[in-house]
C-alpha positions in Angstrom: 62.4 -126.0 8.6 63.0 -126.7 5.0 66.8 -127.7 5.5 65.8 -131.5 4.5 65.5 -130.4 1.0 68.9 -128.6 0.9 70.7 -131.8 1.6 69.5 -133.3 -1.7 70.8 -132.7 -5.1 67.1 -131.9 -6.2 67.2 -128.1 -6.6 64.9 -128.1 -9.8 62.2 -129.9 -7.9 59.3 -127.5 -7.8 58.2 -128.3 -4.2 59.8 -127.7 -0.9 59.9 -130.5 1.4 58.6 -129.4 5.1 58.6 -131.0 8.6 57.6 -135.0 8.5 54.4 -136.3 10.0 54.7 -138.9 12.4 52.0 -141.5 12.4 52.5 -145.1 11.2 56.1 -145.5 10.0 55.9 -149.2 10.9 53.0 -149.9 8.5 54.4 -148.0 5.5 57.5 -147.9 3.2 56.7 -144.0 3.0 57.5 -141.0 5.1 55.1 -138.5 5.0 56.0 -134.7 5.0 54.3 -131.5 4.6 55.3 -129.6 1.7 54.6 -126.5 -0.4 54.8 -125.7 -4.1 57.6 -123.1 -4.8 56.3 -119.9 -6.0 52.4 -120.2 -5.1 52.9 -121.7 -1.4 50.2 -124.1 -2.3 50.1 -126.9 0.2 51.0 -130.4 -0.5 51.8 -133.6 0.8 55.1 -135.6 0.0 55.7 -139.1 0.7 59.4 -140.0 0.7 61.1 -143.1 0.2 64.9 -143.5 0.7 66.5 -146.3 -1.4 69.1 -146.8 1.2 66.7 -147.6 3.8 65.1 -150.4 1.9 65.9 -153.4 -0.1 65.6 -154.1 -3.9 61.6 -155.7 -3.4 60.7 -152.6 -1.5 62.2 -150.2 -4.1 60.1 -151.9 -6.8 56.9 -151.9 -4.5 57.6 -148.0 -4.1 58.0 -147.7 -7.8 54.7 -149.7 -8.6 52.9 -147.6 -5.9 53.9 -144.1 -7.7 52.7 -145.7 -10.9 49.5 -146.8 -9.6 48.8 -143.6 -7.9 49.6 -141.4 -11.0 47.4 -143.5 -13.1 44.4 -143.9 -10.9 41.8 -141.0 -10.8 38.8 -140.9 -8.6 37.2 -138.7 -5.9 37.9 -141.3 -3.2 41.7 -142.0 -4.2 44.5 -139.7 -3.2 45.2 -137.2 -6.0 48.6 -137.5 -7.8 50.3 -134.3 -8.5 54.1 -135.0 -9.1 56.8 -137.4 -8.5 60.5 -137.5 -8.8 62.9 -140.5 -9.0 66.6 -140.6 -8.3 69.0 -143.2 -7.6 68.9 -142.2 -3.7 65.1 -141.1 -3.2 61.8 -141.3 -4.7 59.3 -138.3 -4.1 55.4 -138.7 -4.4 53.6 -135.4 -4.4 50.1 -135.4 -3.8 47.0 -133.2 -2.6 47.4 -132.0 0.8 46.1 -134.6 3.4 46.4 -135.9 7.0 46.5 -139.3 8.1 43.4 -140.9 9.3 45.3 -142.2 12.3 45.6 -138.7 13.5 42.3 -137.5 12.5 40.6 -140.4 14.4 42.4 -139.4 17.6 40.4 -135.9 17.4 37.0 -137.7 17.2 35.0 -138.2 20.4 31.6 -139.5 21.1 29.5 -136.6 19.9 27.2 -136.4 16.8 29.6 -134.6 14.6 32.3 -137.2 14.8 29.7 -140.2 14.2 28.5 -138.1 11.1 32.1 -137.5 9.9 32.9 -141.3 10.4 29.8 -142.4 8.4 30.7 -140.1 5.4 34.3 -141.3 5.5 33.4 -144.9 5.8 31.2 -144.4 2.7 33.7 -142.9 0.6 36.1 -145.6 1.4 33.8 -148.1 0.5 32.8 -146.2 -2.7 36.5 -146.0 -3.6 36.9 -149.7 -3.3 34.0 -150.5 -5.4 35.4 -148.5 -8.2 38.7 -150.6 -7.8 37.2 -154.0 -7.4 34.0 -153.4 -9.7 35.2 -151.0 -12.4 39.0 -151.6 -12.7 39.3 -155.3 -11.7 42.1 -154.6 -9.1 42.4 -155.7 -5.3 44.1 -153.0 -3.0 45.2 -155.6 -0.4 46.4 -153.0 1.9 43.2 -151.3 3.4 43.7 -150.3 6.9 43.8 -147.1 8.8 47.4 -146.4 7.8 46.5 -146.4 4.1 43.7 -143.9 4.3 44.3 -140.4 4.4 42.0 -137.2 4.9 41.9 -133.9 3.0 41.0 -130.3 4.3 37.4 -131.0 3.2 37.0 -134.0 5.5 37.2 -136.4 2.4 38.7 -139.9 3.1 41.2 -140.9 0.4 42.5 -144.3 -0.3 46.2 -144.5 -0.7 48.9 -146.9 0.0 48.8 -148.9 -3.4 52.2 -150.8 -2.6 50.7 -154.1 -2.7 48.0 -153.6 -5.4 47.4 -156.3 -8.0 44.6 -157.6 -10.4 41.9 -159.0 -8.3 42.3 -162.5 -9.7 46.0 -162.7 -9.1 47.7 -163.7 -5.9 48.6 -160.8 -3.8 52.1 -159.7 -3.2 54.0 -160.5 -0.1 53.6 -157.7 2.5 57.5 -156.9 3.8 56.4 -155.2 7.0 55.7 -157.4 10.0 53.1 -154.7 11.4 50.7 -155.6 8.3 50.3 -159.2 9.4 47.4 -158.3 11.4 45.4 -157.3 8.3 46.0 -160.7 6.5 42.6 -162.5 5.6 42.4 -166.0 7.2 42.6 -167.6 3.8 45.9 -166.2 3.3 47.3 -166.4 6.8 48.9 -169.8 5.6 51.2 -168.0 3.1 51.0 -166.2 -0.2 49.6 -169.2 -2.1 46.5 -169.1 0.2 43.3 -171.0 -0.8 42.9 -172.5 -4.3 39.1 -172.2 -4.4 37.8 -169.3 -6.3 36.8 -166.5 -4.1 34.9 -163.2 -4.8 37.2 -160.7 -6.2 36.2 -158.2 -3.6 36.9 -160.5 -0.5 40.4 -159.2 0.3 39.6 -155.8 0.5 36.0 -156.4 2.0 38.1 -157.9 4.9 40.4 -154.7 5.0 37.3 -152.6 5.2 36.3 -154.5 8.1 39.6 -154.0 9.7 39.5 -150.2 8.9 36.0 -149.9 10.7 37.4 -151.8 13.9 40.5 -149.6 14.1 38.3 -146.1 13.6 36.3 -146.9 16.9 38.8 -149.0 18.8 42.3 -147.9 17.9 45.0 -149.9 16.2 44.2 -153.5 15.5 46.4 -155.8 17.7 45.7 -159.2 15.6 43.1 -160.6 13.4 41.3 -162.2 16.4 40.6 -159.2 17.8 37.9 -158.6 15.0 35.6 -160.8 16.6 34.9 -158.4 19.5 33.2 -155.4 18.2 34.5 -153.2 21.0 33.1 -149.6 20.5 31.6 -150.1 16.9 28.0 -148.6 16.9 25.2 -151.3 17.0 23.8 -150.6 13.9 27.2 -151.1 12.1 28.2 -154.3 13.7 26.0 -156.6 11.5 27.8 -155.0 8.3 31.2 -155.2 10.3 30.8 -158.9 10.9 29.9 -159.6 7.2 32.9 -158.0 6.1 35.4 -159.9 8.2 33.5 -163.2 7.8 36.3 -165.9 7.7 34.6 -167.5 5.0 35.6 -165.1 2.0 32.5 -166.3 0.0 30.3 -164.9 2.5 31.7 -161.5 2.9 29.7 -158.7 1.4 31.3 -156.4 -1.3 32.0 -152.5 -0.7 28.8 -151.7 -3.1 26.7 -154.2 -1.0 28.2 -152.3 2.1 26.8 -149.1 0.8 23.5 -150.4 0.0 22.8 -151.9 3.4 24.2 -149.2 5.2 22.2 -146.7 3.6 19.0 -148.6 4.2 16.5 -147.3 6.9 18.1 -147.3 10.2 21.7 -148.0 8.9 24.9 -146.3 9.9 25.3 -144.7 6.7 21.6 -143.2 6.5 21.9 -139.7 8.1 21.3 -136.2 7.1 25.2 -135.7 6.7 25.6 -138.5 4.3 22.2 -137.3 2.5 23.7 -133.7 2.1 27.1 -134.8 0.8 25.6 -137.0 -1.8 23.3 -134.1 -2.8 26.3 -131.9 -2.9 28.2 -134.4 -5.2 25.3 -134.4 -7.5 24.2 -130.9 -7.4 25.2 -130.2 -10.9 22.5 -132.7 -12.3 19.7 -131.4 -9.9 17.1 -129.0 -11.3 16.2 -125.7 -9.6 13.5 -126.8 -7.4 15.4 -129.4 -5.9 18.3 -127.0 -5.4 16.3 -124.4 -3.7 14.8 -127.0 -1.5 18.0 -128.1 -0.4 19.5 -124.8 0.4 16.4 -123.7 2.3 17.1 -126.6 4.7 20.7 -126.8 4.8 21.3 -124.1 7.4 19.5 -126.1 10.2 21.3 -129.3 9.1 24.7 -127.7 9.4 24.8 -127.5 13.2 26.4 -131.0 13.6 28.3 -131.1 10.4 32.2 -130.9 10.8 33.5 -127.4 10.1 36.1 -128.2 7.4 33.4 -130.2 5.4 31.3 -126.9 5.7 34.3 -124.5 4.8 36.0 -126.6 2.0 33.1 -129.0 0.6 29.8 -127.1 0.9 31.1 -123.5 0.7 32.5 -124.0 -2.8 29.1 -125.4 -4.0 27.3 -122.6 -2.7 29.5 -120.1 -4.3 29.1 -122.1 -7.8 25.4 -122.2 -7.1 25.3 -118.3 -6.9 27.8 -118.1 -10.1 26.2 -120.5 -12.2 22.5 -120.6 -11.3 19.7 -118.8 -10.2 19.8 -119.9 -6.5 19.2 -116.4 -5.5 18.3 -115.6 -1.8 18.1 -119.3 -0.8 21.9 -119.6 -0.6 22.3 -116.7 1.9 21.5 -118.1 5.1 23.8 -121.2 4.9 26.4 -118.8 3.2 26.5 -116.5 6.2 26.5 -119.5 8.7 29.7 -121.0 6.9 31.1 -117.5 6.8 31.4 -117.6 10.7 33.8 -120.5 10.4 36.4 -118.4 8.1 39.1 -116.2 9.0 38.9 -112.6 7.8 41.1 -113.3 4.9 39.0 -116.3 3.7 35.8 -114.3 4.1 36.9 -111.3 2.1 38.0 -113.6 -0.8 35.1 -115.9 -0.7 32.0 -114.2 0.5 32.6 -110.5 0.1 32.5 -110.8 -3.8 29.2 -112.7 -3.7 27.6 -110.2 -1.3 28.6 -107.3 -3.5 27.2 -109.0 -6.6 23.9 -109.8 -4.7 23.2 -106.4 -3.7 22.7 -105.2 -7.3 20.2 -107.9 -7.7 16.7 -107.0 -9.1 15.0 -109.8 -6.9 13.2 -108.5 -3.9 13.8 -111.7 -1.9 17.4 -111.5 -2.2 17.7 -108.0 -1.4 15.4 -108.3 1.6 17.3 -111.4 2.9 20.4 -109.2 2.4 19.0 -106.3 4.4 17.7 -108.7 7.2 21.2 -110.3 7.8 23.5 -107.0 7.1 24.6 -107.3 10.5 26.1 -110.6 9.9 28.6 -109.4 7.2 29.2 -105.6 7.3 32.0 -105.8 9.6 33.8 -107.8 6.9 33.4 -105.1 4.2 35.7 -102.3 3.7 34.4 -98.9 3.7 35.4 -98.4 0.2 33.5 -101.3 -1.0 30.5 -100.3 1.1 30.4 -96.5 -0.3 31.3 -97.4 -3.9 29.4 -100.6 -4.6 26.8 -101.4 -1.8 25.3 -98.0 -0.7 24.5 -97.1 -4.2 22.5 -100.1 -4.7 21.0 -100.2 -1.0 19.5 -96.8 -1.1 17.3 -97.7 -4.0 15.3 -99.7 -1.5 14.2 -96.3 0.0 12.0 -95.7 -3.2 10.8 -99.5 -3.3 6.8 -99.7 -3.7 7.0 -102.5 -1.2 6.9 -101.4 2.3 8.9 -104.1 3.7 11.9 -103.6 1.6 11.6 -99.9 2.7 11.5 -100.6 6.3 14.5 -103.2 6.1 16.5 -100.5 4.2 16.0 -98.2 6.9 16.7 -100.6 9.7 19.8 -101.8 7.7 21.0 -98.3 8.2 21.9 -98.7 11.6 24.8 -101.0 10.7 25.8 -99.4 7.5 26.2 -95.9 8.9 29.3 -96.6 10.7 31.1 -97.2 7.4 29.8 -94.3 5.4 31.9 -91.5 4.2 30.8 -87.8 4.8 28.8 -87.2 1.8 26.8 -90.6 1.7 25.9 -90.3 5.6 25.5 -86.4 6.2 24.0 -85.6 2.6 22.6 -88.5 1.0 21.2 -90.6 3.6 19.7 -87.6 5.3 18.0 -86.5 2.3 16.3 -89.9 2.0 15.5 -89.8 5.8 13.9 -86.4 5.5 11.6 -87.9 2.6 10.4 -90.7 4.6 9.7 -88.9 7.5 7.5 -86.5 5.8 5.9 -88.3 2.9 5.8 -92.2 3.5 2.3 -93.6 3.8 3.3 -96.1 6.2 3.3 -95.0 10.0 5.9 -97.6 10.9 8.4 -96.7 8.4 8.2 -93.0 9.5 8.5 -94.3 13.0 11.6 -96.7 12.2 13.3 -93.6 10.3 13.2 -91.8 13.5 14.5 -94.7 15.6 17.2 -95.3 13.1 18.2 -91.5 13.2 18.5 -91.6 16.7 20.8 -94.7 16.6 23.1 -93.4 14.1 23.3 -89.8 15.3 26.6 -90.4 17.0 28.0 -90.7 13.5 26.8 -87.6 12.0 29.0 -84.8 11.4 28.4 -82.4 14.4 27.4 -79.5 12.2 25.3 -81.5 10.6 24.0 -83.2 13.7 22.9 -79.9 15.1 20.8 -78.7 12.1 19.1 -82.3 11.7 18.1 -83.7 14.9 16.0 -81.4 16.5 14.0 -80.7 13.4 13.7 -84.3 12.3 12.5 -85.3 15.9 10.1 -82.5 16.6 8.6 -83.1 13.2 8.2 -86.7 14.3 6.6 -85.5 17.3 3.7 -84.0 15.0 2.9 -87.1 13.2 -0.6 -88.4 13.3 0.8 -91.9 14.0 1.2 -92.0 17.7 4.2 -94.6 17.8 6.0 -92.1 15.5 5.4 -89.2 18.3 6.6 -91.5 20.9 9.7 -92.1 18.9 10.6 -88.7 18.5 10.2 -88.1 22.3 12.5 -91.0 23.1 15.0 -89.9 20.4 15.2 -86.4 21.9 15.9 -87.9 25.4 18.4 -90.6 24.1 20.4 -87.8 22.1 20.2 -84.9 24.4 23.9 -84.6 24.8 24.2 -83.6 21.2 22.1 -80.4 21.9 23.2 -77.0 23.3 21.4 -75.9 26.5 19.8 -73.2 24.8 18.3 -75.3 22.3 16.8 -77.6 24.9 15.3 -74.6 26.3 14.1 -72.7 23.3 13.4 -75.6 20.7 13.1 -78.8 22.5 10.9 -78.1 25.8 8.2 -76.1 23.9 7.5 -79.0 21.6 7.5 -81.6 24.4 5.1 -79.5 26.4 2.7 -79.6 23.7 2.6 -83.3 23.8 1.5 -83.1 27.5 -2.1 -83.1 25.9 -1.5 -85.7 23.3 -4.7 -88.0 23.0 -2.6 -91.3 23.6 -1.6 -91.8 27.3 1.6 -93.4 26.5 2.9 -90.4 24.4 1.9 -88.2 27.3 4.0 -90.3 30.0 7.1 -90.2 27.8 6.7 -86.5 27.3 6.4 -85.9 31.1 9.6 -87.9 31.5 11.4 -86.1 28.7 10.6 -82.7 30.2 11.6 -84.0 33.6 14.9 -84.7 32.1 15.5 -81.7 30.3 14.3 -79.4 33.1 16.6 -81.2 35.5 19.3 -80.6 33.3 18.6 -77.0 33.0 18.1 -76.6 36.6 21.7 -77.9 37.4 23.0 -75.5 35.1 21.0 -72.7 36.6 22.5 -73.6 40.1 26.0 -74.1 39.0 27.0 -72.4 35.5 30.2 -74.0 35.4 28.6 -77.3 34.3 27.9 -75.9 31.1 31.1 -77.0 29.5 30.7 -80.7 30.9 27.0 -80.8 29.8 27.7 -79.7 26.0 30.9 -81.9 25.8 29.3 -84.0 23.3 27.6 -81.4 21.3 30.6 -80.8 18.7 32.2 -84.3 19.2 32.6 -86.5 16.4 31.9 -90.3 16.6 30.8 -90.1 20.1 28.2 -92.7 21.4 25.1 -92.1 23.2 26.0 -92.6 26.9 22.9 -92.6 29.0 20.8 -95.2 30.7 18.1 -94.1 27.9 20.3 -96.0 25.4 19.3 -99.6 26.5 15.8 -98.9 26.7 15.6 -97.0 23.5 17.0 -99.9 21.7 14.5 -102.4 23.4 11.7 -100.3 22.9 12.4 -100.0 18.9 13.1 -103.5 18.4 9.8 -104.6 20.3 7.4 -102.0 19.7 7.8 -100.8 15.8 8.1 -103.9 14.1 4.8 -105.4 15.6 3.0 -102.2 14.9 4.2 -102.5 11.0 3.6 -106.4 10.8 0.2 -106.2 12.7 -2.8 -106.0 10.4 -4.2 -102.4 10.5 -7.8 -103.4 10.1 -9.8 -106.1 12.0 -13.3 -106.6 11.3 -15.9 -106.5 14.4 -18.2 -109.5 15.0 -20.6 -108.8 12.2 -23.9 -110.6 13.6 -23.8 -108.5 16.6 -24.1 -105.4 14.6 -26.8 -106.9 12.2 -28.8 -107.6 15.2 -28.6 -104.5 16.8 -29.4 -102.5 13.5 -32.4 -104.6 13.1 -33.8 -104.1 16.4 -33.1 -100.2 16.4 -35.2 -99.6 13.2 -33.6 -100.6 9.9 -37.0 -99.7 8.5 -35.3 -96.4 8.0 -32.4 -97.3 6.1 -33.2 -96.9 2.5 -31.6 -93.6 1.9 -29.1 -92.7 -0.3 -26.3 -90.5 1.6 -23.0 -89.6 1.4 -21.3 -89.8 4.8 -18.4 -87.1 4.8 -15.2 -87.6 6.9 -15.5 -86.7 10.4 -13.2 -87.4 13.6 -15.4 -88.3 16.7 -13.1 -87.8 19.7 -14.6 -90.3 22.2 -13.5 -90.8 25.7 -11.4 -94.1 25.1 -11.0 -94.2 21.5 -11.5 -92.4 18.2 -13.6 -93.0 15.2 -13.0 -92.1 11.5 -15.7 -92.4 9.3 -14.0 -91.8 5.8 -15.8 -90.1 2.9 -17.6 -93.0 1.2 -20.6 -93.5 -0.9 -23.5 -95.3 1.1 -26.4 -97.3 -0.2 -29.4 -98.1 2.0 -27.7 -96.9 4.8 -24.9 -99.2 4.4 -21.2 -97.7 5.3 -19.0 -99.4 3.1 -15.8 -98.7 5.1 -14.9 -97.0 8.3 -11.8 -97.3 10.6 -12.0 -97.3 14.3 -9.1 -97.0 16.5 -9.6 -98.0 20.2 -6.5 -97.2 22.0 -3.8 -99.2 20.1 -6.4 -101.9 19.0 -7.2 -101.0 15.2 -10.7 -102.3 14.0 -13.1 -102.3 10.9 -16.6 -101.2 10.8 -17.4 -103.0 7.5 -21.0 -103.3 5.9 -22.3 -101.9 9.2 -26.1 -101.0 9.3 -26.6 -97.7 11.0 -29.9 -96.1 11.9 -30.0 -92.6 10.2 -29.7 -90.2 12.0 -27.1 -92.1 14.4 -25.7 -90.3 17.4 -22.2 -90.1 18.4 -22.8 -92.4 21.4 -24.5 -95.0 19.6 -21.4 -95.0 17.0 -19.2 -95.8 20.0 -21.4 -98.6 21.4 -21.0 -100.3 18.1 -17.1 -99.9 17.6 -16.7 -101.2 21.2 -19.3 -104.3 20.6 -21.4 -103.1 23.5 -24.4 -102.2 21.4 
């Protein structure tokens, strides 16, 4: 592959010359090769000019091109790295690029291609504006053969073979294939018109030729420019201005950008807007950056993948490293992460994730926990146990219930990566505390759900000690979804219990739930009892099935394998989050209660009393009147649960004495 290099007496050259890239040999003095820097394996592009294949004029042109490439520095100009000149060959080493003519072949009619072209034309126009306005130079060779594309999708101007001061007569082009790009005022010969023309006129014409080729393919002759072909309608007027036969009527590259960026212009779109913001991100304030990062995720759906990977991602990482972007970069960061290889992800994204887990910012920690499923597979077990897990478990003690809940849910994805100590000792200790002491019923419920999901990763000895105790404890919880979670968890993990434990420890607790106040809990209890009894009955009829039924009891790393697993997961997602997020208190319609109180004798309500906490078991609901001081018969707080629909009795006028039946009518709104 690298035999080309070994045939030349350039052993000290620091680059290996690879395979040639065949594209536009008839329109360039140079032959493009892929290359690598020795030692670092950095990808480069090597332009090769063989002296014996050209004449003296071409040799001088090639040398001048190297000099121009070396001295011109601009984001939209091909970046010079190194060069070598001998009596036989000239090497010009640049950043790694691919010819635009090859890139254009991959473009389609989709939105992504249109956006990529709009940004590319913007960059070429910006580069030409730099040459003509700032440097006073004329490129004189703008066409698809002189533009290249780097890994980040940036279009770079190259091919400086015929560059000269903008006020000078351009050099004669030695390649016949370039005649199609000659402006009309120069078509009669190199002397051209003697009338003064704008300094940008020749390069503006070349810009028009480039636009035509991007949408229609190679330009056969100058007259073809009068037929726009596939050029988008909102770009045709600008294209016509660029190739106007009268050089004085052509717009400058800078004017092309201004008009193209106006409302409805070809260069006015979300992609160009985003790229311009990225280019200027260092001078933006924190508010602007946060707004940009927040909206970036949805915009990237139509962005080219290479632009996201090599242009946007580095800016996200810089924002994380050198600013307080915090959680706002996470969504776009993880979205781009899906485009990376495993090695790239570990190099670029993982260090950022590890550092973010140590953040004290709640929003950042919350976002990480919510999206842990998107990156956990890319983290090594050592990193998870040593750097991530110690920071994550701090969320179990957070005063914010949302952080505690998200920490519990994240364990479903983190548990498979944990070592013995962190999983079987540390995590179980936190789960036991949450089940017993957390004041949020939803979090206690989610803890039970999570334990059921990660049971397969627990050590068999630990599993037999923990599961039944934890699930039966959940079945005694005053929060009925927690009791239901305990029942479902027992059913989903029944393969991990010995038959004796099923009969002695599980069934008695399940039977107690057949009298649960909640119908949904009773229904699940009956289903579970039938399942366990059926299992025991089969063994009673055929004792040889014991070994088969207890196969998973001492198995390590086995997964729950029953039809219950699917329903278990679906129930957890659909029910528990809504229970936690739904307001626990909902005021009743106040006027109706006030009306009832007035009609039933509010003249007896001027007594100071203390209403002690009493639980009234009603037919369809429970009413809990909490211990509270009342004034003039006003109960200041009281919570009523009507099946699964919590409500609040707030500042309710009650006749004293008040019957249980009447309290029920108030709560239901039927009074």
